[in-house]
Z-matrix of the N, CA and C atoms (Angstrom, degrees):
N
C 1 1.458
C 2 1.530 1 110.96
N 3 1.331 2 117.48 1 -49.01
C 4 1.465 3 121.57 2 -179.81
C 5 1.524 4 110.36 3 -63.06
N 6 1.321 5 116.40 4 -41.24
C 7 1.460 6 120.08 5 179.71
C 8 1.532 7 110.51 6 -62.74
N 9 1.314 8 117.17 7 -40.44
C 10 1.453 9 120.86 8 179.47
C 11 1.538 10 110.60 9 -65.99
N 12 1.328 11 117.28 10 -39.32
C 13 1.459 12 120.57 11 177.42
C 14 1.523 13 110.31 12 -64.07
N 15 1.332 14 117.26 13 -43.67
C 16 1.458 15 120.08 14 179.94
C 17 1.522 16 110.54 15 -63.52
N 18 1.323 17 117.36 16 -42.73
C 19 1.455 18 120.43 17 177.93
C 20 1.518 19 111.24 18 -61.40
N 21 1.301 20 117.27 19 -40.94
C 22 1.447 21 122.13 20 179.26
C 23 1.523 22 110.48 21 -65.69
N 24 1.314 23 117.47 22 -43.27
C 25 1.461 24 122.23 23 179.23
C 26 1.529 25 110.50 24 -63.16
N 27 1.308 26 117.19 25 -45.47
C 28 1.463 27 121.25 26 178.87
C 29 1.524 28 110.42 27 -64.53
N 30 1.319 29 116.50 28 -42.07
C 31 1.468 30 120.34 29 178.56
C 32 1.524 31 110.65 30 -60.70
N 33 1.324 32 117.02 31 -44.69
C 34 1.467 33 120.61 32 178.75
C 35 1.524 34 111.31 33 -64.19
N 36 1.322 35 116.26 34 -40.90
C 37 1.466 36 120.88 35 179.00
C 38 1.534 37 110.84 36 -62.44
N 39 1.314 38 117.01 37 -44.20
C 40 1.466 39 120.36 38 179.90
C 41 1.529 40 111.81 39 -68.62
N 42 1.321 41 117.27 40 -35.10
C 43 1.469 42 119.76 41 175.86
C 44 1.526 43 110.86 42 -65.19
N 45 1.326 44 115.90 43 -42.63
C 46 1.467 45 120.67 44 179.02
C 47 1.529 46 109.64 45 -65.08
N 48 1.320 47 116.48 46 -38.09
C 49 1.467 48 121.71 47 177.59
C 50 1.528 49 110.38 48 -61.99
N 51 1.313 50 116.40 49 -44.46
C 52 1.468 51 121.23 50 178.53
C 53 1.529 52 110.89 51 -64.94
N 54 1.336 53 116.35 52 -41.02
C 55 1.462 54 120.57 53 177.03
C 56 1.519 55 110.52 54 -56.83
N 57 1.338 56 117.04 55 -49.33
C 58 1.465 57 120.62 56 -178.66
C 59 1.524 58 111.97 57 -69.43
N 60 1.313 59 117.02 58 -30.62
C 61 1.473 60 119.51 59 175.31
C 62 1.527 61 109.78 60 -58.79
N 63 1.323 62 116.49 61 -48.73
C 64 1.462 63 120.04 62 -179.58
C 65 1.525 64 112.46 63 -65.95
N 66 1.313 65 117.94 64 -32.89
C 67 1.464 66 121.58 65 179.23
C 68 1.519 67 111.86 66 -72.52
N 69 1.340 68 117.24 67 -34.94
C 70 1.468 69 121.37 68 -173.71
C 71 1.526 70 113.77 69 -94.35
N 72 1.309 71 116.59 70 -20.66
C 73 1.470 72 120.20 71 -178.59
C 74 1.528 73 109.64 72 -66.41
N 75 1.312 74 116.82 73 137.12
C 76 1.457 75 122.01 74 -179.70
C 77 1.520 76 110.57 75 -78.45
N 78 1.301 77 114.36 76 151.65
C 79 1.456 78 120.61 77 175.13
C 80 1.532 79 108.84 78 -72.49
N 81 1.325 80 118.38 79 140.96
C 82 1.470 81 120.21 80 179.76
C 83 1.528 82 113.66 81 -61.98
N 84 1.331 83 118.30 82 -18.33
C 85 1.465 84 120.44 83 -178.38
C 86 1.533 85 113.38 84 -100.15
N 87 1.332 86 117.34 85 29.57
C 88 1.468 87 120.02 86 176.69
C 89 1.527 88 109.35 87 -68.59
N 90 1.320 89 117.98 88 157.56
C 91 1.463 90 120.56 89 177.93
C 92 1.533 91 111.69 90 -58.97
N 93 1.319 92 115.20 91 148.89
C 94 1.459 93 121.65 92 -176.63
C 95 1.530 94 112.32 93 -56.93
N 96 1.331 95 117.81 94 -37.53
C 97 1.458 96 121.13 95 179.50
C 98 1.527 97 110.82 96 -57.22
N 99 1.343 98 117.15 97 -48.12
C 100 1.464 99 121.36 98 -178.29
C 101 1.519 100 111.89 99 -70.35
N 102 1.305 101 116.59 100 -36.90
C 103 1.467 102 119.57 101 175.57
C 104 1.529 103 109.52 102 -59.46
N 105 1.323 104 116.70 103 -46.59
C 106 1.467 105 120.75 104 -179.96
C 107 1.521 106 111.63 105 -65.46
N 108 1.330 107 116.94 106 -38.28
C 109 1.460 108 120.87 107 177.94
C 110 1.530 109 110.80 108 -59.45
N 111 1.343 110 117.00 109 -49.13
C 112 1.469 111 120.35 110 -177.83
C 113 1.523 112 111.79 111 -70.18
N 114 1.315 113 117.76 112 -31.87
C 115 1.473 114 120.12 113 174.53
C 116 1.526 115 110.21 114 -65.78
N 117 1.328 116 116.75 115 -41.14
C 118 1.464 117 120.48 116 177.06
C 119 1.522 118 110.62 117 -63.00
N 120 1.328 119 116.48 118 -44.68
C 121 1.469 120 119.90 119 179.69
C 122 1.522 121 110.78 120 -59.99
N 123 1.323 122 117.39 121 -43.68
C 124 1.462 123 119.68 122 -177.40
C 125 1.518 124 111.05 123 -66.28
N 126 1.340 125 117.42 124 -34.86
C 127 1.465 126 120.20 125 179.29
C 128 1.533 127 112.26 126 -70.25
N 129 1.321 128 117.67 127 -20.92
C 130 1.462 129 120.11 128 176.01
C 131 1.534 130 111.86 129 -65.74
N 132 1.309 131 117.15 130 -20.92
C 133 1.462 132 120.97 131 177.69
C 134 1.513 133 113.19 132 -96.53
N 135 1.313 134 117.00 133 1.63
C 136 1.462 135 121.17 134 179.92
C 137 1.523 136 112.18 135 -77.18
N 138 1.313 137 115.13 136 169.01
C 139 1.468 138 121.30 137 -176.34
C 140 1.527 139 112.17 138 -61.82
N 141 1.314 140 117.70 139 -41.82
C 142 1.475 141 119.47 140 -177.34
C 143 1.518 142 111.60 141 -58.09
N 144 1.314 143 117.34 142 -47.67
C 145 1.464 144 120.58 143 -176.16
C 146 1.522 145 111.20 144 -73.37
N 147 1.330 146 117.46 145 -47.71
C 148 1.471 147 119.01 146 -175.61
C 149 1.529 148 111.41 147 -65.78
N 150 1.320 149 117.50 148 -40.38
C 151 1.473 150 120.10 149 177.60
C 152 1.526 151 109.93 150 -68.19
N 153 1.322 152 117.82 151 -40.32
C 154 1.469 153 121.40 152 178.87
C 155 1.527 154 111.14 153 -61.64
N 156 1.332 155 117.18 154 -39.41
C 157 1.466 156 120.52 155 178.80
C 158 1.522 157 110.34 156 -64.40
N 159 1.325 158 116.52 157 -39.41
C 160 1.469 159 120.14 158 178.53
C 161 1.532 160 111.13 159 -68.32
N 162 1.315 161 116.91 160 -48.49
C 163 1.467 162 120.74 161 -178.36
C 164 1.525 163 110.49 162 -66.67
N 165 1.329 164 116.27 163 -42.27
C 166 1.468 165 119.42 164 178.75
C 167 1.522 166 111.67 165 -58.84
N 168 1.315 167 117.10 166 -39.84
C 169 1.458 168 120.55 167 179.19
C 170 1.514 169 113.79 168 -65.41
N 171 1.324 170 117.27 169 -24.45
C 172 1.465 171 120.58 170 178.79
C 173 1.526 172 112.26 171 -68.05
N 174 1.324 173 117.03 172 -22.40
C 175 1.462 174 121.19 173 -178.28
C 176 1.522 175 113.76 174 -90.95
N 177 1.311 176 117.04 175 -4.24
C 178 1.464 177 121.50 176 178.57
C 179 1.526 178 107.25 177 -105.93
N 180 1.340 179 117.55 178 115.57
C 181 1.480 180 119.61 179 -175.17
C 182 1.529 181 114.34 180 -51.39
N 183 1.312 182 118.10 181 -39.76
C 184 1.462 183 120.67 182 -177.20
C 185 1.526 184 112.74 183 -69.37
N 186 1.321 185 117.55 184 -27.23
C 187 1.466 186 120.39 185 -176.44
C 188 1.534 187 112.98 186 -107.04
N 189 1.314 188 117.62 187 2.01
C 190 1.472 189 120.84 188 -175.50
C 191 1.524 190 112.35 189 -55.90
N 192 1.321 191 117.03 190 -47.15
C 193 1.467 192 121.83 191 -179.18
C 194 1.534 193 110.80 192 -61.17
N 195 1.336 194 116.01 193 -48.06
C 196 1.465 195 120.55 194 179.84
C 197 1.526 196 111.02 195 -64.71
N 198 1.315 197 117.23 196 -39.65
C 199 1.468 198 120.83 197 -179.38
C 200 1.525 199 111.32 198 -65.13
N 201 1.322 200 117.12 199 -38.07
C 202 1.466 201 120.14 200 178.09
C 203 1.531 202 110.19 201 -63.92
N 204 1.329 203 116.59 202 -45.68
C 205 1.459 204 120.12 203 179.09
C 206 1.536 205 111.50 204 -68.04
N 207 1.302 206 115.92 205 -35.90
C 208 1.460 207 119.94 206 178.25
C 209 1.522 208 110.38 207 -66.16
N 210 1.323 209 116.72 208 -38.25
C 211 1.471 210 120.72 209 177.54
C 212 1.520 211 111.00 210 -61.18
N 213 1.326 212 116.33 211 -42.17
C 214 1.466 213 120.53 212 178.46
C 215 1.528 214 110.19 213 -65.84
N 216 1.331 215 116.55 214 -44.32
C 217 1.472 216 119.99 215 179.00
C 218 1.524 217 110.75 216 -61.03
N 219 1.323 218 116.80 217 -41.91
C 220 1.462 219 120.78 218 179.00
C 221 1.522 220 110.60 219 -62.58
N 222 1.313 221 117.09 220 -45.27
C 223 1.464 222 121.35 221 -179.87
C 224 1.529 223 111.24 222 -63.50
N 225 1.316 224 116.97 223 -46.99
C 226 1.471 225 120.69 224 -178.31
C 227 1.532 226 110.50 225 -65.33
N 228 1.331 227 117.81 226 -45.45
C 229 1.469 228 120.61 227 178.89
C 230 1.528 229 110.34 228 -61.99
N 231 1.324 230 116.83 229 -39.41
C 232 1.463 231 121.02 230 177.90
C 233 1.527 232 110.38 231 -62.42
N 234 1.322 233 116.98 232 -48.64
C 235 1.469 234 120.58 233 -178.39
C 236 1.524 235 111.66 234 -62.52
N 237 1.315 236 116.72 235 -44.93
C 238 1.473 237 120.02 236 179.61
C 239 1.527 238 110.35 237 -62.28
N 240 1.330 239 116.46 238 -46.20
C 241 1.465 240 118.58 239 -178.30
C 242 1.528 241 111.56 240 -66.02
N 243 1.329 242 118.00 241 -34.86
C 244 1.463 243 119.95 242 178.73
C 245 1.532 244 111.97 243 -70.63
N 246 1.320 245 116.82 244 -38.22
C 247 1.467 246 120.18 245 176.79
C 248 1.528 247 110.01 246 -63.05
N 249 1.335 248 116.51 247 -46.02
C 250 1.462 249 120.18 248 178.88
C 251 1.524 250 109.95 249 -65.28
N 252 1.327 251 117.14 250 -42.74
C 253 1.464 252 121.84 251 -178.21
C 254 1.521 253 110.77 252 -58.62
N 255 1.330 254 117.19 253 -43.78
C 256 1.462 255 121.23 254 -178.73
C 257 1.533 256 111.69 255 -74.18
N 258 1.336 257 116.49 256 -26.53
C 259 1.465 258 120.00 257 178.80
C 260 1.530 259 112.02 258 -78.51
N 261 1.314 260 116.77 259 -42.40
C 262 1.461 261 121.08 260 -177.28
C 263 1.527 262 111.15 261 -78.63
N 264 1.313 263 117.50 262 -41.51
C 265 1.474 264 124.09 263 178.14
C 266 1.530 265 113.42 264 56.78
N 267 1.311 266 116.86 265 41.54
C 268 1.473 267 120.61 266 177.60
C 269 1.532 268 108.85 267 -74.17
N 270 1.311 269 115.90 268 129.35
C 271 1.468 270 120.74 269 -179.84
C 272 1.522 271 110.33 270 -68.85
N 273 1.307 272 115.28 271 146.50
C 274 1.462 273 120.47 272 176.45
C 275 1.531 274 109.45 273 -71.15
N 276 1.319 275 116.51 274 159.63
C 277 1.465 276 119.19 275 -178.44
C 278 1.528 277 114.08 276 -54.11
N 279 1.321 278 118.21 277 -42.39
C 280 1.458 279 118.57 278 -177.85
C 281 1.517 280 112.39 279 -71.25
N 282 1.324 281 117.41 280 -23.60
C 283 1.464 282 120.43 281 178.59
C 284 1.517 283 111.73 282 -67.78
N 285 1.315 284 117.08 283 -26.90
C 286 1.456 285 120.07 284 -178.82
C 287 1.525 286 111.66 285 -103.81
N 288 1.319 287 116.33 286 20.35
C 289 1.472 288 123.11 287 176.12
C 290 1.519 289 112.10 288 54.96
N 291 1.330 290 116.88 289 37.08
C 292 1.461 291 120.55 290 -179.74
C 293 1.529 292 111.95 291 -96.31
N 294 1.286 293 118.01 292 1.57
C 295 1.455 294 118.75 293 179.70
C 296 1.506 295 111.67 294 165.42
N 297 1.286 296 113.80 295 171.30
C 298 1.456 297 119.25 296 177.96
C 299 1.521 298 109.03 297 -93.61
N 300 1.302 299 115.58 298 154.92
C 301 1.458 300 120.26 299 177.31
C 302 1.515 301 108.70 300 -115.10
N 303 1.318 302 115.57 301 157.79
C 304 1.458 303 120.83 302 179.85
C 305 1.524 304 111.41 303 -108.95
N 306 1.335 305 116.12 304 5.51
C 307 1.455 306 121.17 305 -178.39
C 308 1.526 307 107.80 306 -152.36
N 309 1.304 308 116.79 307 151.18
C 310 1.460 309 119.98 308 177.19
C 311 1.525 310 109.90 309 -74.56
N 312 1.305 311 116.36 310 137.00
C 313 1.461 312 121.67 311 178.35
C 314 1.532 313 109.27 312 -77.53
N 315 1.338 314 117.60 313 140.12
C 316 1.470 315 120.04 314 -178.70
C 317 1.527 316 113.60 315 -70.16
N 318 1.325 317 117.80 316 -25.74
C 319 1.463 318 121.88 317 176.09
C 320 1.521 319 107.48 318 -152.64
N 321 1.321 320 117.62 319 -174.59
C 322 1.467 321 119.03 320 -174.63
C 323 1.527 322 114.56 321 -95.19
N 324 1.331 323 117.48 322 -4.04
C 325 1.463 324 120.13 323 -177.62
C 326 1.526 325 111.33 324 -103.80
N 327 1.325 326 114.93 325 147.57
C 328 1.456 327 120.58 326 -170.90
C 329 1.533 328 114.85 327 -107.65
N 330 1.312 329 118.28 328 -39.00
C 331 1.469 330 121.57 329 -170.35
C 332 1.519 331 112.17 330 -104.03
N 333 1.326 332 117.03 331 123.71
C 334 1.455 333 132.97 332 -6.03
C 335 1.522 334 111.44 333 -88.24
N 336 1.316 335 116.72 334 172.94
C 337 1.460 336 121.47 335 -179.26
C 338 1.528 337 110.46 336 -77.98
N 339 1.319 338 115.92 337 118.08
C 340 1.469 339 120.86 338 178.12
C 341 1.519 340 112.48 339 -69.50
N 342 1.334 341 117.04 340 -38.32
C 343 1.470 342 120.30 341 177.85
C 344 1.535 343 110.29 342 -61.95
N 345 1.324 344 115.91 343 -42.97
C 346 1.465 345 119.93 344 -179.86
C 347 1.520 346 110.70 345 -65.56
N 348 1.326 347 116.24 346 -41.04
C 349 1.466 348 120.32 347 178.68
C 350 1.527 349 110.76 348 -64.50
N 351 1.318 350 117.25 349 -44.26
C 352 1.465 351 120.91 350 -177.84
C 353 1.526 352 111.26 351 -65.31
N 354 1.322 353 116.49 352 -48.57
C 355 1.465 354 119.71 353 -178.92
C 356 1.522 355 111.21 354 -61.72
N 357 1.329 356 117.09 355 -42.67
C 358 1.458 357 120.14 356 -178.57
C 359 1.525 358 111.55 357 -71.48
N 360 1.328 359 118.77 358 -35.95
C 361 1.469 360 121.06 359 177.75
C 362 1.523 361 110.42 360 -61.63
N 363 1.314 362 116.70 361 -45.95
C 364 1.467 363 120.76 362 179.56
C 365 1.530 364 109.99 363 -65.24
N 366 1.318 365 116.82 364 -47.71
C 367 1.464 366 120.79 365 -178.55
C 368 1.528 367 111.31 366 -62.28
N 369 1.312 368 117.16 367 -45.38
C 370 1.469 369 120.81 368 -176.38
C 371 1.522 370 111.97 369 -66.48
N 372 1.326 371 117.38 370 -43.27
C 373 1.471 372 119.01 371 -178.22
C 374 1.528 373 111.53 372 -67.93
N 375 1.314 374 117.38 373 -42.90
C 376 1.464 375 119.29 374 176.15
C 377 1.531 376 110.67 375 -65.10
N 378 1.328 377 117.63 376 -38.55
C 379 1.458 378 121.44 377 179.70
C 380 1.530 379 111.35 378 -66.72
N 381 1.329 380 117.49 379 -34.49
C 382 1.469 381 119.75 380 177.75
C 383 1.523 382 111.78 381 -67.72
N 384 1.321 383 116.39 382 -32.73
C 385 1.469 384 120.14 383 179.37
C 386 1.526 385 111.59 384 -85.73
N 387 1.318 386 115.99 385 -39.99
C 388 1.467 387 122.12 386 -179.97
C 389 1.529 388 108.40 387 -123.39
N 390 1.348 389 117.28 388 84.48
C 391 1.469 390 119.77 389 -174.96
C 392 1.530 391 114.34 390 -55.15
N 393 1.317 392 118.20 391 -30.44
C 394 1.469 393 119.20 392 180.00
C 395 1.528 394 111.92 393 -66.82
N 396 1.331 395 117.56 394 -21.95
C 397 1.465 396 120.60 395 176.01
C 398 1.528 397 111.74 396 -77.69
N 399 1.328 398 115.78 397 -23.61
C 400 1.461 399 120.30 398 -177.18
C 401 1.507 400 113.56 399 -58.50
N 402 1.327 401 117.18 400 -34.38
C 403 1.465 402 120.56 401 -179.48
C 404 1.527 403 111.69 402 -64.16
N 405 1.328 404 117.56 403 -22.67
C 406 1.461 405 122.16 404 178.22
C 407 1.524 406 111.74 405 -99.23
N 408 1.317 407 116.44 406 -44.83
C 409 1.461 408 120.35 407 -172.02
C 410 1.528 409 113.69 408 -73.43
N 411 1.314 410 117.79 409 -41.44
C 412 1.465 411 120.07 410 -177.21
C 413 1.532 412 112.70 411 -65.08
N 414 1.346 413 119.38 412 -44.53
C 415 1.470 414 117.74 413 174.83
C 416 1.536 415 112.98 414 -62.50
N 417 1.308 416 117.46 415 -34.71
C 418 1.471 417 119.55 416 176.65
C 419 1.523 418 110.00 417 -63.25
N 420 1.337 419 116.68 418 -42.71
C 421 1.466 420 120.19 419 178.77
C 422 1.532 421 111.25 420 -62.68
N 423 1.320 422 116.94 421 -38.27
C 424 1.466 423 120.67 422 177.14
C 425 1.534 424 109.71 423 -65.16
N 426 1.318 425 117.55 424 -41.00
C 427 1.465 426 121.08 425 178.14
C 428 1.526 427 111.88 426 -65.78
N 429 1.331 428 116.60 427 -35.96
C 430 1.470 429 119.60 428 175.09
C 431 1.523 430 109.00 429 -59.55
N 432 1.330 431 116.48 430 -45.37
C 433 1.463 432 120.15 431 178.34
C 434 1.516 433 112.05 432 -60.81
N 435 1.326 434 116.66 433 -46.65
C 436 1.461 435 119.58 434 178.83
C 437 1.524 436 110.94 435 -60.89
N 438 1.322 437 117.06 436 -38.12
C 439 1.467 438 120.04 437 -178.17
C 440 1.524 439 111.67 438 -60.36
N 441 1.329 440 117.32 439 -31.80
C 442 1.466 441 120.46 440 -179.95
C 443 1.534 442 110.86 441 -66.02
N 444 1.326 443 116.75 442 -37.10
C 445 1.464 444 120.75 443 176.43
C 446 1.529 445 109.48 444 -76.16
N 447 1.327 446 116.49 445 -45.29
C 448 1.463 447 121.36 446 -177.63
C 449 1.525 448 111.67 447 -58.23
N 450 1.333 449 116.60 448 -36.64
C 451 1.461 450 120.55 449 -178.91
C 452 1.525 451 112.65 450 -85.06
N 453 1.334 452 116.91 451 -4.74
C 454 1.458 453 121.04 452 172.16
C 455 1.516 454 116.39 453 87.74
N 456 1.330 455 119.12 454 18.67
C 457 1.464 456 119.83 455 -178.55
C 458 1.535 457 113.74 456 -108.13
N 459 1.336 458 117.14 457 -3.91
C 460 1.466 459 121.08 458 177.32
C 461 1.514 460 110.30 459 -145.17
N 462 1.315 461 114.81 460 154.26
C 463 1.451 462 122.35 461 169.87
C 464 1.532 463 107.97 462 -86.97
N 465 1.335 464 118.48 463 156.74
C 466 1.469 465 120.08 464 179.63
C 467 1.529 466 113.70 465 -56.63
N 468 1.324 467 117.55 466 -38.72
C 469 1.466 468 120.34 467 179.76
C 470 1.532 469 111.54 468 -62.56
N 471 1.323 470 117.71 469 -32.67
C 472 1.463 471 121.80 470 176.58
C 473 1.528 472 110.46 471 -61.47
N 474 1.321 473 115.24 472 -43.12
C 475 1.463 474 121.33 473 -178.58
C 476 1.523 475 110.68 474 -67.62
N 477 1.321 476 116.22 475 -46.83
C 478 1.468 477 120.55 476 179.67
C 479 1.533 478 110.29 477 -59.70
N 480 1.324 479 116.75 478 -43.01
C 481 1.468 480 120.45 479 179.55
C 482 1.529 481 110.75 480 -64.68
N 483 1.330 482 117.84 481 -43.86
C 484 1.463 483 120.78 482 178.43
C 485 1.515 484 111.99 483 -60.91
N 486 1.325 485 116.30 484 -43.82
C 487 1.456 486 119.66 485 179.83
C 488 1.531 487 111.67 486 -69.32
N 489 1.318 488 117.36 487 -35.11
C 490 1.472 489 120.71 488 177.11
C 491 1.527 490 110.45 489 -65.59
N 492 1.324 491 117.27 490 -41.78
C 493 1.474 492 120.68 491 176.44
C 494 1.515 493 109.90 492 -58.17
N 495 1.322 494 116.92 493 -44.88
C 496 1.465 495 121.38 494 -178.72
C 497 1.521 496 111.63 495 -65.05
N 498 1.329 497 116.92 496 -44.32
C 499 1.464 498 119.86 497 -179.39
C 500 1.522 499 111.62 498 -65.70
N 501 1.321 500 117.14 499 -41.24
C 502 1.464 501 120.14 500 177.05
C 503 1.527 502 110.87 501 -64.67
N 504 1.319 503 116.12 502 -42.07
C 505 1.465 504 120.66 503 178.45
C 506 1.524 505 110.68 504 -61.16
N 507 1.326 506 116.83 505 -49.31
C 508 1.459 507 120.98 506 -179.87
C 509 1.526 508 111.55 507 -61.73
N 510 1.324 509 115.84 508 -43.34
C 511 1.467 510 119.16 509 179.43
C 512 1.516 511 113.11 510 -63.83
N 513 1.328 512 116.52 511 -44.16
C 514 1.471 513 120.21 512 179.11
C 515 1.531 514 111.94 513 -66.98
N 516 1.317 515 117.04 514 -40.58
C 517 1.463 516 119.65 515 177.55
C 518 1.517 517 111.40 516 -65.62
N 519 1.299 518 116.36 517 -36.53
C 520 1.473 519 119.75 518 178.30
C 521 1.529 520 111.08 519 -65.37
N 522 1.337 521 116.60 520 -39.03
C 523 1.462 522 120.31 521 177.40
C 524 1.520 523 112.13 522 -66.56
N 525 1.331 524 114.43 523 -35.79
C 526 1.451 525 120.25 524 -177.71
C 527 1.495 526 109.68 525 -72.42
């Protein structure tokens, strides 16, 4: 009985996730300006930008402490999301012929979103140290997550899970 309830709950959750994926995914014929905007947003959560933000902060005396902690949060969130990603092995939307994508996927697994985890880890750790930055960084991290769904390479649940991993990581590291 319990197993059947869990299966039903998971099935409903995945159906709802698919529903929201189709609602949030952008049409392939959007104007070039918006396509470029969402591509830029998604690249803000990539390794080049997130690592550069951490390393760059190490060279500024005022941000050195925050950058060191942000680097650790980024590394831990990355490792956790990669372990989960390889364990769950959820196929990306384009792998299951559920839609077109507007960007190449970095790997074949979807859950959780590494870009969302990275962007949120960096934003959250800097925001915890410099709260005035949070008003700018946290919305950008949320937009990075949305861009992954909008461009067709993640389901919404992937993004939420990636961002939750990052927030938990940042919160626990801050307590430590």
